[in-house]
Backbone bond lengths (Angstrom), bond angles and torsions (degrees), N, CA, C in turn:
res aa  C-N    CA-C-N  psi(-1)  N-CA   C-N-CA  omega(-1)  CA-C   N-CA-C  phi
1 X - - - 1.446 - - 1.515 108.96 -
2 X 1.314 116.34 160.39 1.455 120.09 178.73 1.508 111.85 168.62
3 X 1.303 114.68 -179.24 1.462 122.13 -179.28 1.524 108.03 -130.15
4 X 1.315 116.67 135.53 1.458 122.00 174.63 1.523 107.65 -113.39
5 X 1.310 116.06 107.36 1.464 121.17 179.98 1.522 109.60 -86.40
6 X 1.331 117.42 153.92 1.465 120.58 178.41 1.529 111.12 -55.37
7 X 1.321 116.09 137.44 1.449 121.53 177.95 1.519 114.60 86.84
8 X 1.328 117.84 -2.02 1.455 121.16 179.41 1.521 110.52 -97.89
9 X 1.320 115.50 147.57 1.460 121.85 174.79 1.522 108.48 -90.42
10 X 1.330 116.30 132.26 1.458 121.25 -178.21 1.524 108.74 -124.41
11 X 1.319 116.93 135.48 1.464 122.15 176.42 1.521 108.64 -107.66
12 X 1.325 116.07 131.05 1.465 121.34 174.82 1.520 106.45 -110.06
13 X 1.317 115.76 114.40 1.462 120.60 -175.71 1.521 110.16 -119.43
14 X 1.312 115.47 149.24 1.452 120.33 177.22 1.515 110.19 174.11
15 X 1.299 114.96 169.45 1.460 121.02 -179.46 1.529 110.86 -67.81
16 X 1.310 115.54 160.57 1.455 121.17 175.46 1.523 109.37 -59.57
17 X 1.321 116.45 131.63 1.458 120.73 179.51 1.514 114.19 85.57
18 X 1.327 117.40 7.26 1.468 120.91 -177.48 1.528 112.87 -79.75
19 X 1.339 118.04 -13.06 1.457 120.84 177.64 1.519 114.79 102.69
20 X 1.323 117.87 20.29 1.468 120.97 -179.19 1.525 111.16 -62.39
21 X 1.301 116.99 -48.54 1.463 120.56 -179.21 1.517 111.02 -65.52
22 X 1.310 117.66 -40.18 1.465 121.41 177.64 1.520 110.52 -60.90
23 X 1.323 117.12 -44.02 1.464 121.05 178.08 1.522 110.94 -60.17
24 X 1.319 117.21 -45.98 1.464 120.16 179.78 1.523 111.28 -64.15
25 X 1.326 117.61 -40.25 1.466 120.66 178.17 1.523 111.35 -62.55
26 X 1.314 117.32 -39.81 1.463 120.70 178.84 1.522 110.40 -68.04
27 X 1.325 116.85 -44.78 1.464 120.44 -178.94 1.527 112.24 -63.93
28 X 1.330 117.21 -32.15 1.461 120.78 179.58 1.527 112.08 -93.98
29 X 1.320 116.58 7.26 1.466 123.98 177.10 1.520 112.31 58.36
30 X 1.323 117.02 37.21 1.462 120.80 177.80 1.516 112.30 -85.42
31 X 1.311 116.40 -14.50 1.463 120.32 177.84 1.514 108.82 -124.74
32 X 1.323 117.22 127.38 1.465 119.15 177.51 1.523 110.82 -70.92
33 X 1.291 116.05 156.01 1.458 119.83 177.64 1.510 111.41 132.87
34 X 1.303 114.27 -165.47 1.455 119.60 -178.39 1.520 109.91 -119.12
35 X 1.304 115.18 159.40 1.454 121.76 178.69 1.514 108.58 -121.64
36 X 1.323 116.16 125.71 1.456 121.22 177.30 1.521 107.62 -117.32
37 X 1.320 115.96 120.22 1.456 121.42 -179.57 1.514 108.24 -109.48
38 X 1.327 116.09 126.43 1.458 120.75 178.46 1.516 109.33 -129.06
39 X 1.290 116.26 162.63 1.456 120.63 177.05 1.510 111.54 132.81
40 X 1.308 114.18 -176.44 1.458 120.67 -179.29 1.513 111.39 -101.35
């Protein structure tokens, strides 16, 4: 979890296949559809 404020540099790290690119595409609205986030 975290907050990315305007003007800040953010690094998204994770293993290959973890969904980093998918997350960025959703956040930048490059893919139509819905996002469902679950977990604790």
